[in-house]
N, C-alpha and C positions, 0 to 999 in steps of 0.2 A: 579288381573287385575290392571294395572297402572291407576292412576287418569288422567282424561283429563286435559290438560293445559288451555283449553278454559275459564273456570271460572276465573282463575287468570288473564289471558290476558284481559278479559272484565272488571274486577275490576280495573286493572291498567289504562285502557283507560278511564273508567268513572271517576276515581280519577284525572287523568291528565286533562281531560276536565274541571272538577270543579275547580281545582287549577289554570290552565291557565286562565280561564275566570275571576276568582276572583282577581288574582294578576298580570297577564301578563306572557307571555311565558318566557321571559328572566329572570324573578324574581324567577322562580321555578326550583329547582334542581331535578335531577333524584332521588336522595336519599330521598328528601321530598315526592316525589310521591310514592316511594316504601313504606315508613313508613306510609303515610296516607292511603295507600291501604292495610295496615296490611300484607304485604308480608315479611316474615322473611328472605327469601333467598336473600342475597345481590346481586346475579347475575340475579334476576328475570327479571328486565327490559332489561338487555343486552341479555338475552336468547330470549325474545319475540320480541324485537325491535332493538337491536344492539346499536343504539345511540339515542340521543334526537331528531335528525332529523328523524330517523326511526320511533320513537314514534309519532311525529307530522304527518308524512306521513300516518301512520296507522289510526290515529284519523281522518284526513281529508278524507281518503278513506271510512271511516265508516259514516261520517257526511254529506259529500257534495252531495251524490246522490239524497236525497230528494229535496234539494235546486235546483239542476240542473234539476230535473224532473219538478218542479214547473215552473222554468224559461222556459223550453221547451213548456209547456202548454201556457204560456203567449206569447211566440214567435209565436206559431201557430195562436193564436188569433190576434196578431198584423199583421201577414202576410196577413190576409184577411180583415183587417180594411181599411177604406178609406185612400188614399195616403196622405191626409193632417192631419191624426190623429196622432199627436205627442204623445199624452197622452198614447195611447196603447203601444207605444214602450218604453216610459219612465217607464211604469209599469214593464217591464221586468227587469230593473235594480233595481227598488226600492221595489216592493211588496214582493219578497221573504225575504228580510231583515226585512221589517216592520212586516211581519207575524211572523217571528221568534221572534222578539222583543215582540210580543203580545202573544206568546205561553206559554208553560209550562216551568218550570225551566230548563229542558234540552235544549229546543229550545233557551231560552235566553242565556244559556251558549255558545251555538254554535255561535250566532251572536257576542257575546263578544269576543270569540276566533278569529273569522274571522277579526274583527276590529283590534284586537291587532296584528295579523299576518300582516295585511295590513300596520300597522304603524311601524312594526319592522325594524328599520334602519340597523340592523345587517345583514339583508337578502337583496340581490339584487333583482331587479324586475324579472330577469330570474329564480332565485332560488325560489321565491314565485310562479311563474307560473309553475315551475317544480313540486312543491309540490301540488298545487291545480288542475293541469291538465285542461282539457276542461270543462269550466263551461258555455258554450254557449254565453259568452260575445261578442266574435268576430261576431257571427251572429246577435246579437242585435245591435252592433255598425254599421254593414252593413245596417241594416234597418234604423237606424238613418241617416246615410249618404244619403240614397235614399230620405229621407223626408226633409233634410236640405241641399239641394244642393248649396244654395247661400253662405254657410259658408265654407271658405277654410278648406281643410282636416286637416291641421296641427293645426288650431284653434279648430276645432270640436274635434279632438283627445284629446287635452289638456282639453277642457271643460268636456268631458266624464270622463277623468281620475280624475279631481278635484271633479266633482260632485259625482262620484262613491265613492270617499274617504269620502266626507262630509256626504253623506246620509247613508253610512254604519256606520259611527261614530255616527250619530244621532240615528240610530236604536239601537246601542250598549248602548248609554246613556239611552234610554227608557228601554232597557232590564235590566239595573242596577237599575232602579227605577225612572228614569226621573228627571225632575227639581222639585223643591219644590212646584212650582205653576202649575203643570201639569193639564191642563183642558180638553184636547181632549181625547175622548174615542178612542179605538183601530181603529175603522173604519175611524173616522175623521183624526186620525194621519196618517194612510196609504194614504188616499186621499190627504191630505195636502202635504205629502212627494212627491207624484207623481207630484202634481202641481208645487212645488218648483223645482223639477228636470227639468221639462219642461221649467220653467222660466230661470234656469241657462243655459240650452242649447241654447235656442232661443233668448236670450237677444241681 
């Protein structure tokens, strides 16, 4: 009976996540991933994923569903919150990343991967959106627009984009070990990140 290819595929995904998180997507070659995963077959990565983009897509397909599920729970909570409750909507953007940054080593690797993907200038915005798919961000942005009607849409869109980038990066820094003088515990870090996100949007 032939061996299942699934263990090798999982090993390659786990190794890719670890290396991408530690060094950045652009700095890691397919060969390095194969060797670190102890796969002797030179065509193993091509067999399972085709290209590096295929590998990254498979990794995101595996890792994003829990983040999106958490975001949808927060969306449901924000939808029934009072109309002036900006914090409940800000939590949709911030808490999933903050919670990953405070999680186990795997969770921390995921938030570092997402931060690096977001910062990868070799990929266009449409390429990144194609890779990550529907992450419920559009629904969260619609809730924000309903609560911040006085801010022109073009300005609010820019604030959301910049704030999303900043706070994803902040979560990745914490996941890597934080600053030398890190004083906030995980819960305080999450609360503070939500507060700062609110301030960035409503200033």
